[in-house]
C-alpha positions in Angstrom: 0.1 0.2 -0.1 1.6 3.7 -0.9 2.8 5.7 1.6 1.1 8.8 2.9 2.9 12.2 2.0 5.3 13.3 4.4 6.1 17.0 4.9 9.7 17.5 6.5 9.9 21.5 6.2 8.8 24.7 4.4 11.1 27.3 3.1 10.7 30.4 4.2 9.1 30.0 7.2 7.2 32.9 7.2 6.4 35.3 4.2 3.7 37.4 2.6 0.7 36.7 0.2 1.9 35.4 -3.0 5.4 34.5 -2.2 6.4 31.0 -3.8 7.2 28.3 -1.0 9.1 25.4 -1.4 7.7 22.3 0.5 10.1 19.4 1.0 9.6 15.7 2.0 9.0 12.5 0.6 6.3 10.5 -0.9 4.8 12.8 -2.6 4.2 11.0 -5.7 3.2 11.9 -9.0 1.2 15.2 -9.6 -2.4 14.2 -10.4 -6.1 16.4 -10.7 -6.6 15.4 -6.9 -3.1 16.6 -5.9 -3.2 20.1 -3.6 -1.4 22.3 -1.2 -3.8 23.3 1.5 -3.4 26.3 3.9 -5.9 26.5 6.7 -6.5 28.8 9.8 -5.0 26.5 13.0 -8.7 27.0 14.4 -11.2 24.2 15.0 -13.8 24.3 12.1 -11.6 26.4 9.7 -11.7 25.8 6.3 -8.5 24.8 4.3 -8.0 27.3 1.3 -5.8 25.2 -1.8 -2.3 27.3 -2.8 -1.4 27.9 -6.7 1.1 25.0 -7.4 4.1 26.1 -9.6 5.5 22.8 -9.6 5.4 19.7 -8.2 7.4 16.8 -7.7 7.9 13.0 -5.3 10.3 15.0 -3.3 9.7 19.1 -3.4 7.0 21.2 -4.2 6.6 24.9 -5.2 3.1 27.0 -4.3 2.4 30.5 -4.1 0.8 31.4 -1.0 -3.0 32.5 -1.4 -4.2 36.5 -0.6 -4.2 37.9 2.7 -7.9 38.4 2.7 -8.7 35.0 2.5 -7.4 34.3 5.9 -8.9 37.6 7.2 -5.2 38.4 8.9 -1.8 37.9 9.3 -0.7 34.9 12.0 0.2 31.0 12.0 -1.4 28.8 9.6 -1.3 25.2 8.8 0.1 23.6 5.7 -0.8 19.9 4.6 0.1 18.1 1.1 -2.5 16.2 -0.2 -2.1 13.4 -3.1 -4.1 10.2 -4.1 -2.6 8.3 -1.3 -3.8 10.9 1.6 -2.9 13.7 3.8 0.5 14.8 5.1 0.9 15.8 8.9 0.3 20.0 9.3 3.6 22.0 9.2 3.8 25.7 10.5 3.9 28.8 8.6 3.2 32.1 9.5 1.7 34.9 6.7 2.9 38.3 7.2 0.8 41.3 6.8 1.6 43.8 4.5 3.2 46.5 6.2 4.4 46.0 10.1 2.2 46.8 12.9 0.6 50.0 13.7 -0.1 51.4 17.5 -2.8 54.0 17.1 -3.7 53.9 20.7 -2.5 52.9 24.5 -5.4 53.3 27.0 -4.5 54.2 29.7 -1.1 55.6 28.7 0.0 55.5 32.5 -0.2 53.3 34.9 1.5 50.5 37.4 2.8 47.2 37.3 0.3 44.5 36.6 -2.2 46.2 35.5 -4.2 45.9 32.5 -3.7 48.1 29.2 -5.2 48.0 25.6 -3.5 48.6 22.3 -5.5 49.3 19.4 -4.5 49.5 15.7 -3.7 47.4 12.7 -2.2 44.9 11.2 -1.8 42.7 14.7 -2.7 39.9 13.0 -3.3 36.6 15.0 -0.5 35.7 17.6 2.4 33.6 16.6 5.0 32.5 17.8 7.6 35.9 18.9 4.7 38.1 18.6 5.3 40.0 21.7 4.2 43.4 22.9 8.2 44.6 24.2 8.5 47.3 27.0 11.9 49.0 26.8 14.0 49.2 29.8 17.2 51.3 30.4 20.1 49.4 28.8 18.5 49.1 26.3 16.8 45.9 26.7 13.5 44.7 25.7 11.1 43.2 28.0 8.2 41.5 26.9 4.7 41.8 28.7 1.7 39.0 29.8 -0.5 38.9 27.0 -4.1 38.5 28.4 -5.7 38.4 24.5 -4.3 39.1 21.1 -6.8 40.0 18.2 -5.8 41.6 14.5 -7.0 45.3 15.8 -6.6 45.0 19.8 -4.2 43.9 22.5 -4.6 43.4 25.8 -1.5 42.9 28.3 -0.7 43.2 31.6 2.6 45.9 32.3 5.6 44.2 33.6 6.6 45.4 37.1 8.8 48.3 37.9 11.8 46.2 39.2 12.1 44.3 35.8 11.7 47.9 33.8 14.4 49.6 36.0 12.1 51.4 38.2 9.2 54.0 37.4 9.5 56.6 35.0 8.9 57.4 31.3 8.9 53.9 29.1 8.2 53.1 25.2 6.8 50.2 23.9 6.3 48.2 20.4 3.9 45.3 19.3 7.0 42.9 17.5 5.8 40.3 15.0 7.1 38.3 12.4 6.4 41.0 9.7 8.1 43.6 11.8 7.8 46.1 15.3 5.5 48.9 15.2 6.3 52.7 15.9 7.5 53.4 19.9 4.5 54.2 21.9 5.2 56.3 25.0 3.8 55.1 28.6 4.1 56.6 31.8 5.2 53.6 34.2 4.0 54.4 38.8 5.5 52.4 41.1 3.8 52.4 44.7 5.5 53.6 47.6 7.7 51.1 49.9 8.5 51.2 53.1 11.7 50.0 54.0 12.3 50.8 57.8 11.0 53.2 59.8 13.5 54.6 62.9 12.9 54.4 65.8 10.3 51.2 66.0 9.3 51.9 69.2 8.4 55.7 69.3 7.0 57.7 72.3 4.0 60.4 72.0 5.4 63.5 70.3 8.3 62.0 68.8 10.0 61.9 65.7 10.5 58.7 63.4 12.2 59.1 60.0 10.6 56.8 57.1 13.2 55.3 54.8 12.4 53.6 51.6 11.5 54.8 47.7 8.8 56.1 45.2 7.7 58.3 47.9 7.1 60.9 45.1 6.7 64.7 45.8 5.4 66.1 49.0 2.8 68.4 47.2 1.2 64.9 45.8 2.3 63.0 48.9 0.1 62.4 52.0 1.5 60.3 55.7 -0.9 58.8 58.3 -0.8 56.4 61.0 -3.4 54.0 61.3 -4.1 51.9 64.4 -4.1 48.1 64.4 -5.9 46.0 67.0 -5.3 42.6 68.1 -8.7 41.6 67.3 -10.3 42.7 64.1 -13.6 44.4 64.5 -15.3 45.6 60.8 -18.1 47.7 63.2 -15.4 49.6 65.2 -14.7 52.8 64.4 -11.1 53.5 62.5 -8.2 55.4 64.4 -6.1 57.2 61.9 -3.8 60.1 62.8 -1.8 62.3 60.5 1.5 63.6 62.1 3.4 66.5 61.2 5.9 66.0 58.0 9.2 67.9 58.9 11.1 66.9 55.6 9.8 64.9 52.5 12.2 63.3 49.6 12.0 60.7 47.5 13.5 58.0 49.8 13.1 59.4 52.9 10.4 60.9 55.6 10.8 62.8 58.8 7.7 63.5 60.6 6.3 64.3 64.4 4.0 62.0 65.9 0.9 63.9 68.0 1.0 64.0 71.5 -0.6 61.5 73.5 -4.5 62.9 73.3 -4.2 63.5 69.6 -3.2 59.5 69.2 -6.1 59.0 71.7 -4.4 55.5 72.6 -1.0 53.9 72.2 0.0 50.8 70.7 0.8 48.8 67.4 0.6 51.7 64.5 0.9 51.0 60.8 2.5 54.1 58.6 0.9 54.7 55.0 2.3 57.0 52.6 0.5 57.9 50.0 1.4 59.2 46.5 0.2 60.1 43.2 0.0 56.4 42.6 -1.7 55.1 45.5 -0.9 54.0 49.4 1.9 51.6 50.3 1.3 48.1 51.4 1.5 47.5 55.1 4.0 44.9 56.6 6.3 44.2 59.1 8.7 47.1 57.7 5.9 49.8 58.2 4.6 48.6 61.8 6.1 50.6 64.7 5.1 51.0 68.5 3.7 53.5 70.0 4.7 53.5 74.0 3.9 55.5 76.5 6.6 56.8 79.0 4.4 59.1 81.0 5.0 59.5 84.7 2.9 61.4 87.1 4.0 64.9 88.6 0.9 65.7 91.0 -2.4 64.2 92.0 -4.8 64.6 94.2 -6.3 62.4 96.9 -10.4 61.6 97.0 -10.8 60.3 100.6 -14.0 60.0 102.9 -13.7 63.0 105.4 -15.5 63.7 108.6 -17.1 66.8 109.3 -14.9 68.2 112.0 -13.1 71.1 112.5 -9.7 69.2 112.8 -8.8 68.2 108.9 -6.4 65.3 109.6 -8.2 64.1 112.5 -11.9 64.0 109.9 -10.0 62.1 107.4 -8.2 59.9 109.4 -12.0 58.9 111.0 -13.2 58.8 107.4 -10.4 56.2 106.5 -10.8 53.9 110.1 -14.7 53.9 109.7 -14.7 53.3 113.4 -16.7 51.2 115.1 -17.3 52.0 118.9 -18.9 48.7 119.9 -16.6 46.2 118.7 -18.0 43.3 120.8 -21.1 44.0 118.9 -19.3 43.8 115.4 -17.3 40.1 116.3 -21.1 39.3 117.8 -22.6 39.7 114.0 -19.7 38.1 112.3 -20.3 34.9 114.4 -23.9 35.2 113.9 -23.4 35.5 110.2 -20.8 32.5 110.0 -17.9 34.8 109.1 -15.4 33.1 111.5 -15.4 30.4 109.7 -14.7 31.2 106.4 -11.2 31.6 104.6 -8.9 33.5 102.9 -9.1 33.5 99.2 -7.8 35.6 96.1 -9.8 36.6 93.3 -9.6 35.3 90.2 -7.1 37.0 87.8 -6.4 34.7 84.5 -8.5 31.4 82.9 -6.7 29.5 80.6 -9.1 27.5 79.0 -7.5 24.2 76.5 -9.7 22.0 74.4 -10.6 20.6 71.1 -12.8 21.4 68.4 -14.4 19.4 66.0 -15.5 20.6 63.0 -19.0 19.1 61.6 -17.3 18.2 58.5 -18.9 15.4 57.5 -23.0 14.8 57.1 -25.1 11.4 56.2 -29.2 11.9 55.8 -31.1 9.0 56.4 -31.3 6.0 54.4 -27.9 7.7 52.2 -24.2 7.8 52.0 -22.3 10.0 54.0 -20.6 13.1 52.5 -18.6 16.2 53.1 -20.1 19.4 54.5 -19.0 22.3 51.9 -17.0 24.8 54.1 -18.9 28.1 54.2 -22.0 26.7 53.7 -24.6 26.8 56.7 -25.6 23.2 57.7 -29.7 24.0 57.3 -29.1 24.8 54.3 -27.1 21.8 53.1 -29.6 19.7 55.0 -32.5 21.3 53.2 -31.7 22.0 49.7 -33.4 20.4 46.4 -31.9 20.3 43.1 -33.6 23.3 41.0 -30.5 23.8 38.5 -29.0 20.0 38.3 -24.4 19.9 38.0 -23.7 19.7 34.3 -23.8 15.9 33.0 -23.7 14.2 29.7 -27.9 13.9 28.8 -28.4 14.4 32.6 -31.7 16.2 33.9 -32.3 19.4 33.4 -34.6 22.4 35.2 -38.3 22.3 34.6 -39.1 25.7 35.7 -40.4 27.4 32.7 -39.7 31.2 34.3 -36.5 30.4 35.2 -35.8 28.8 32.1 -36.7 31.9 30.4 -34.9 34.1 32.6 -31.6 31.8 32.3 -32.0 31.9 28.5 -32.4 35.5 28.2 -29.4 36.1 30.9 -27.0 33.9 28.6 -28.3 36.5 25.5 -26.8 39.5 27.8 -23.5 37.7 29.0 -22.9 37.0 25.0 -23.5 40.5 24.2 -21.0 42.1 26.8 -18.6 39.5 25.7 -18.8 40.6 21.9 -19.3 44.3 22.6 -20.9 44.9 19.0 -24.5 45.1 18.8 -25.4 44.3 15.1 -23.2 41.0 16.0 -25.1 40.4 19.7 -28.5 40.9 17.8 -27.5 37.9 15.7 -27.1 36.0 17.8 -29.9 36.6 20.0 -32.0 35.7 16.9 -29.7 32.5 16.2 -30.7 31.2 19.9 -34.2 32.3 19.8 -34.7 30.6 16.6 -32.8 27.5 17.5 -33.9 27.2 20.9 -37.1 28.6 21.3 -39.4 28.6 24.5 -41.9 26.0 23.9 -45.3 25.0 25.5 -45.1 21.7 27.3 -45.9 18.8 25.0 -48.0 15.8 25.6 -51.5 17.8 26.5 -50.3 18.8 30.0 -52.7 21.4 31.9 -51.8 24.4 32.7 -52.8 26.9 35.0 -54.0 30.1 34.2 -51.1 32.1 35.4 -48.8 29.5 33.6 -50.6 30.1 30.4 -50.5 34.1 30.3 -46.9 33.8 30.9 -46.3 31.2 27.7 -49.0 33.7 26.0 -46.1 36.0 26.2 -42.9 34.4 26.5 -42.9 31.2 24.0 -41.5 31.7 20.8 -40.0 35.3 22.0 -37.3 34.1 24.5 -34.5 31.4 24.3 -35.1 28.2 26.3 -32.1 28.3 28.6 -33.2 24.6 30.2 -32.5 23.1 26.3 -29.4 25.1 26.3 -27.7 23.8 29.4 -28.6 20.4 28.5 -26.9 20.7 25.0 -23.9 23.1 25.1 -22.4 21.0 28.4 -19.1 20.3 25.8 -17.9 23.9 26.4 -16.7 22.9 29.6 -14.8 20.5 28.2 -10.7 20.7 27.6 -10.6 21.5 24.5 -14.3 23.1 24.3 -16.4 21.9 21.7 -19.6 23.8 20.4 -22.8 22.1 18.7 -23.3 22.7 15.0 -26.4 24.8 15.7 -26.5 27.3 16.2 -24.2 28.2 13.8 -21.2 30.6 15.7 -18.8 32.7 13.4 -15.3 31.5 13.9 -14.0 35.2 14.6 -16.5 34.8 17.5 -15.8 31.2 18.8 -13.8 32.0 21.6 -15.9 35.2 22.9 -19.6 32.8 22.8 -17.4 30.0 24.6 -16.3 32.7 27.4 -19.5 33.7 27.4 -21.5 30.2 28.0 -18.7 29.3 30.5 -19.9 32.3 32.9 -23.1 31.3 32.4 -22.7 27.8 33.4 -21.0 29.2 36.5 -23.8 31.8 36.9 -26.3 28.7 36.7 -24.0 27.0 39.6 -23.9 29.8 41.9 -27.5 31.3 41.6 -29.2 28.5 44.0 -27.8 26.3 46.5 -27.9 22.9 45.4 -26.7 19.6 46.7 -23.5 18.0 45.7 -22.5 14.7 44.6 -24.8 11.8 45.3 -25.3 12.3 49.1 -29.0 12.3 48.8 -31.6 14.4 50.3 -32.0 14.8 54.3 -35.9 14.6 54.1 -37.4 11.4 55.7 -40.6 10.9 53.4 -41.8 8.2 55.9 -41.6 11.1 58.7 -42.5 14.1 56.7 -39.4 15.9 58.1 -35.7 15.9 58.0 -33.5 13.4 59.8 -29.3 13.0 59.5 -26.5 12.7 61.4 -23.6 15.3 61.0 -20.2 15.1 62.7 -16.1 13.8 62.1 -15.1 10.2 62.2 -16.8 8.8 65.4 -18.0 11.8 66.8 -21.9 11.0 65.5 -24.6 13.9 66.0 -28.1 12.8 64.9 -31.3 14.9 64.3 -33.7 12.9 63.7 -36.6 14.9 63.7 -36.0 18.2 62.4 -38.7 20.1 60.8 -37.1 22.8 59.1 -35.6 26.1 59.7 -33.2 27.2 62.2 -31.0 24.6 63.5 -29.4 24.9 67.1 -27.9 22.6 69.5 -30.6 21.7 71.0 -32.0 20.1 67.7 -29.2 17.3 68.2 -28.2 14.1 70.4 -25.0 12.7 70.4 -24.2 9.2 69.2 -22.7 7.2 71.7 -19.1 7.3 71.3 -17.4 3.4 70.2 -20.8 2.5 69.3 -19.1 1.6 65.8 -21.0 4.5 64.3 -18.7 6.4 61.7 -19.0 9.4 59.1 -15.9 8.8 57.6 -12.5 10.9 57.9 -13.0 14.7 56.8 -10.8 16.1 54.7 -7.0 17.3 56.2 -8.1 21.1 56.7 -11.2 20.1 58.4 -10.3 18.1 61.0 -10.0 18.7 65.1 -8.0 21.1 66.4 -6.7 21.8 70.0 -7.5 25.6 70.9 -6.0 27.2 74.1 -7.6 30.8 75.3 -6.5 32.6 78.3 -9.1 35.6 79.1 -10.0 37.7 82.3 -12.6 36.2 84.1 -15.8 38.5 84.5 -18.3 38.4 87.6 -21.5 37.5 87.0 -24.2 40.5 87.3 -27.8 40.2 87.9 -30.1 43.3 89.3 -30.5 42.5 93.1 -27.1 41.3 93.8 -25.5 42.5 97.0 -22.4 44.9 95.9 -18.9 44.0 97.1 -18.1 47.9 97.7 -17.7 49.4 100.8 -19.3 52.6 100.1 -21.3 51.6 97.2 -25.2 52.2 97.4 -27.4 49.2 96.3 -29.8 49.4 94.1 -33.7 49.6 95.6 -35.9 48.2 92.2 -34.4 44.4 93.5 -35.0 43.5 96.9 -34.5 40.0 97.7 -34.9 40.8 101.7 -38.3 41.5 100.7 -39.3 38.4 99.1 -42.4 36.6 101.3 -41.3 33.2 101.4 -43.5 30.6 103.2 -41.7 28.1 104.9 -42.6 25.3 102.4 -41.3 27.6 99.6 -38.2 25.8 98.9 -37.4 27.7 95.6 -38.1 31.0 96.8 -35.9 30.2 99.8 -33.1 28.9 97.7 -33.4 31.3 95.3 -32.9 34.4 97.9 -29.9 32.3 99.1 -28.2 32.1 96.1 -28.8 36.0 95.4 -27.9 37.1 98.9 -25.1 34.9 99.9 -23.5 33.3 96.4 -24.2 35.4 94.2 -20.6 37.0 94.0 -19.2 33.8 93.6 -19.6 33.3 89.7 -17.7 34.2 87.3 -17.8 33.9 83.3 -14.6 33.3 80.8 -15.5 34.7 77.5 -13.9 32.0 74.4 -13.7 35.1 71.5 -12.6 33.7 68.1 -13.7 30.2 68.3 -14.6 28.2 65.1 -18.2 28.1 64.0 -19.5 24.6 63.1 -17.7 23.1 65.4 -17.9 20.6 68.5 -16.2 22.5 71.6 -14.7 19.9 74.0 -13.5 21.5 77.0 -10.1 19.4 78.1 -9.2 21.9 81.3 -9.5 25.0 83.1 -6.8 26.6 85.1 -7.4 29.4 87.4 -5.0 32.1 88.5 -6.0 34.0 91.5 -4.8 37.5 93.1 -2.7 35.4 95.2 -0.9 33.5 92.2 -2.4 30.4 92.8 -3.3 28.3 89.9 -6.3 26.2 90.5 -7.5 23.4 88.1 -11.6 23.0 87.8 -13.3 20.0 87.9 -16.1 19.6 85.6 -19.8 19.9 87.4 -21.0 16.3 88.0 -19.8 13.0 88.7 -19.3 12.3 85.2 -21.6 9.4 85.3 -23.9 11.3 83.0 -26.5 11.3 85.6 -26.6 15.2 86.1 -28.3 17.9 83.9 -26.0 21.1 82.8 -27.1 23.7 80.4 -26.8 23.7 76.8 -25.1 20.1 77.2 -26.3 17.9 74.6 -27.6 14.5 75.4 -27.1 10.9 74.1 -29.5 9.0 72.6 -30.2 6.8 75.8 -31.8 10.2 77.6 -28.8 10.7 79.8 -26.4 13.6 79.6 -23.3 13.4 77.8 -21.0 14.5 80.3 -18.3 15.2 77.6 -18.2 18.6 78.2 -18.9 20.0 74.9 -20.8 22.3 73.5 -21.7 23.0 69.8 -21.5 25.8 68.3 -23.3 25.8 64.7 -22.6 27.5 61.6 -26.3 28.7 61.1 -28.0 31.5 59.8 -28.7 34.0 62.3 -32.1 35.5 60.1 -33.7 34.3 57.2 -36.2 35.2 54.8 -38.6 32.8 53.5 -41.2 33.0 50.8 -44.7 32.4 50.2 -44.8 28.4 50.4 -45.0 27.2 46.4 -46.8 24.2 48.0 -48.5 23.5 51.0 -50.2 20.1 52.2 -52.2 19.4 55.0 -52.6 16.0 57.0 -55.7 15.6 58.7 -58.3 12.9 60.4 -61.6 12.6 59.4 -63.4 10.6 61.9 -66.8 10.7 60.0 -65.4 8.8 57.6 -62.6 7.0 59.5 -59.5 7.9 57.4 -57.0 10.6 56.8 -56.7 13.0 53.9 -53.6 14.7 52.6 -54.9 17.9 51.0 -53.4 20.0 48.8 -54.1 23.5 49.1 -51.7 25.0 47.1 -49.1 23.4 44.7 -46.0 24.2 42.3 -47.3 25.3 39.0 -44.9 24.9 35.7 -43.1 28.4 36.2 -42.7 28.1 39.7 -45.2 29.9 41.1 -48.0 28.4 44.2 -51.3 27.7 42.4 -54.4 27.4 44.5 -55.8 24.1 43.9 -58.8 24.5 46.2 -59.8 27.8 44.1 -59.0 25.6 40.9 -61.6 23.2 42.2 -64.2 25.5 43.0 -64.0 27.1 39.5 -64.2 23.7 37.9 -67.0 22.6 39.6 -69.0 25.6 38.1 -72.5 26.5 39.5 -74.7 23.4 40.8 -78.4 22.8 39.1 -80.9 23.8 41.4 -82.4 20.7 43.4 -85.8 19.4 42.8 -87.4 18.1 45.3 -90.0 16.3 43.1 -87.2 14.5 41.5 -86.8 10.7 42.1 -83.7 9.9 44.0 -81.2 7.6 42.9 -78.6 5.6 44.9 -74.9 6.4 45.4 -72.2 4.0 46.4 -69.7 6.9 47.2 -70.0 10.7 47.1 -67.6 12.8 45.2 -64.6 13.8 47.1 -62.4 17.5 46.0 -59.8 16.2 43.5 -57.0 18.0 45.8 -58.2 15.4 48.6 -55.6 12.4 48.5 -56.9 9.3 51.2 -54.3 8.2 53.2 -55.5 4.6 53.9 -54.6 2.4 57.0 -51.4 -0.4 56.9 -50.5 -2.5 58.8 -47.3 -4.3 59.5 -47.9 -7.4 61.9 -45.5 -10.0 63.3 -45.8 -13.9 63.1 -48.8 -13.9 65.6 -50.7 -11.2 63.9 -49.8 -8.8 66.2 -49.7 -5.2 64.6 -46.0 -4.0 65.0 -46.2 -0.7 63.1 -49.3 1.3 61.7 -48.8 3.0 58.5 -50.9 5.5 56.3 -50.4 4.5 52.4 -51.4 7.2 50.1 -54.1 5.8 47.7 -56.2 7.3 45.4 -59.9 8.5 44.7 -61.7 7.0 41.5 -62.3 9.9 38.8 -66.4 10.7 38.9 -65.9 11.7 34.9 -64.8 7.9 34.5 -61.1 9.0 34.0 -58.1 7.7 35.6 -57.5 7.9 39.5 -56.9 11.1 40.9 -53.4 11.3 41.5 -51.2 14.3 43.5 -50.1 17.1 41.5 -46.9 19.0 44.0 -43.9 17.1 44.7 -44.6 16.7 48.7 -46.8 13.6 48.0 -44.6 12.2 45.6 -46.8 11.1 43.0 -44.2 9.0 41.4 -43.4 6.6 43.9 -45.6 4.6 46.8 -45.7 6.4 49.9 -45.9 5.5 53.4 -46.6 7.9 56.2 -45.8 6.7 59.7 -49.9 6.6 61.5 -48.2 8.9 64.3 -47.1 11.8 62.4 -50.9 12.5 61.7 -52.2 13.6 65.1 -55.7 14.4 65.9 -54.3 17.8 65.6 -53.0 17.0 62.2 -49.6 18.4 60.4 -48.9 20.8 57.8 -46.2 20.3 55.5 -44.9 23.7 53.2 -41.9 24.0 50.3 -40.6 27.4 49.8 -37.7 29.5 49.0 -35.3 30.4 51.9 -32.8 33.0 51.8 -30.0 34.5 53.6 -26.7 36.1 54.8 -23.7 33.7 56.6 -21.5 35.2 58.6 -18.9 35.4 56.0 -21.3 37.9 54.3 -22.2 35.6 51.5 -25.9 34.9 50.6 -27.6 31.4 50.1 -30.9 30.6 48.2 -32.1 27.3 48.6 -35.6 25.4 48.2 -36.5 23.7 51.6 -39.3 22.0 53.5 -40.9 23.0 56.6 -43.0 21.0 58.9 -45.7 22.4 61.3 -48.6 21.6 63.7 -52.3 21.5 62.0 -55.7 23.0 62.3 -57.5 19.8 64.1 -59.7 17.4 62.0 -61.8 17.8 59.3 -64.3 16.4 56.8 -64.2 15.3 53.5 -67.6 14.5 52.8 -67.4 11.1 51.9 -70.1 8.7 52.7 -71.1 5.5 51.1 -74.6 4.0 49.9 -76.2 7.1 49.9 -79.3 8.4 47.8 -79.7 11.8 46.0 -82.5 13.7 44.0 
């Protein structure tokens, strides 16, 4: 079998149009009618252009380069040799423009290193090896800029750093390509001020400092200030910024005098910030100083109690002594109050708390697989959220909300318009996507509510269907990206359209919080509530009955450690970490407590001494004794900067008192798990945890909830001796709530008047509203026939008109599968289950939007009007 052509070299490697090229290789064969040399732009979908053959032999071919207009612009081309035996591999060739590149504008014409600038001009061509934007540094030498994008008429590059260009100042740049260099264009390179040292590093208030560095610029355009640095960042705290007096200012050194202590307001660390015409200096260890107060007391005034006597010294002496003339009486009162039995004790000065923080990094829904809890996502959103816009997957499911499909399709058109930045071209693509993917009415004759009908009357055929685009264009996320054949995308717009589609997929993924992976949903369909576990490794916390909404520590019980229950190992960055906090204990205070100071008057608003208690009122007596005797014995220790979304376990608490004695505090209780403690988790067996642990959840402080898009009432019907699930509201095809009761009343129309003279007819069963779904009793029996479990199985009513059985419409009753609800979940008071949207902002400022469910109490029993074996006129 003959060999395919093999192309070894192209001479010259770059040339202008109409130049004769020499192609060297082997197996070219004899020239036939099908022999050709093809040149094409190296882009997917580009059509090849045949060159004009001059000569052809088995090892050498001469061909003329086609006109420049054939390829749109200069730049890289691929050359292949075609014979009757096949095609050769492509060889590289650069088509040169007719003249060197020309730069008409540089925007902006000044900036800092790393800034993006846009070069506008002509004959830039497509980027080829060797094509570059060169900044000319002293030497002279050329420094190539990083290219963000390169088009025949515009180039976007990043300005090299000032260090690479020999410092700030006037520089020039050129565009270099295989067909020449452009003329030099001026560019003013700036540099941020840089502080290298501040002397002295620990000045006193009103002292002088010298700031050494570079690029401070002229004083007329500069500014100097001191910014206070706090150990704990508080965004709500007011800033503390002071401006020192400048004594001298040069490009490399500034001398300034600090304000005095009242002007500084506080001492402590400060960041020195120098601002020039190019911006402010960056703060680091070289620009930080520590202002120390070396003040001394030079005079004072003593404030002391003074008795009203003519002798000043005698009055001061009596006031300080607080003399008691009957010392025996005072000793008797001390004996009576048991003060002689007391022991000396110091006041707590510092407390050190050591412990471990175990992040809730893993979770598992009831009956599902364990998975990671995404960092930064509140736990209630992880548990409740439903899939609205699925993750891109080949031929995977897509969203069915017609309004969301229309809005997402319109947003894609806006992104394409922003990428192209060309009105006529973007309008053309609007028409292409609208014609290829028009929003259509649902097929299959599905019944639509009035609101959905009105929406489709306006939107159908006029806007693109984002759901279909979402399913068909997922190949743009591949590497390299691929575009479907329809609608057609021009080669020059290919990169912009792919960029817009990728931004659109990212927008779809971040619009609504959705489940990740195959973990499953936390919704327990048999309980009509959420049931899940969360934790890390063998630390497992269970929330078996979460009705939806706010999560807190009381929603959980702790699985018994060592019971063989594990959620798997978390990621390395979410493993348990040890913490140590040292703080000053604060005394617990409450209204009416005795004051500890000698000369302080107590508040008369609350008087525990006036509490009237009978001998049998033990709780009152205990309260009064605690408030008057032991009220000042309690302290709190603040633990700041604790990681949220973690189970905090205290290992030890050590308190140092005013005498320097360090005591280790033991936990309350005997450790057997029988003592109740505030904010303490319990185990599944009902005993206290006794693990010295407190759950600090990463939950949303407040949320905003929409009106229910689906509302189902579960109730008992004693007259019919059964239960019902009443669909009050269901979600329409456009994502809006539809009142099923109103639809039922409207569908019945006006009933004809009852004719009392008419003959009565027998009815086997009376009609029930179509939104009432029966829940029929179902029993699970053991081998002896005893009932072990009672269920309520979702049934169906016959259609009075003779149609198929009436099925639920909404998603809560899951019409596609069998549904058994535990009998105890529908008490005599009933229950109400809703689906709705929830929106909230987490502690880091990010917003979260998800669709979840809520369960609450009902409004008592109801009657469906169902009866059997009756007669009607």
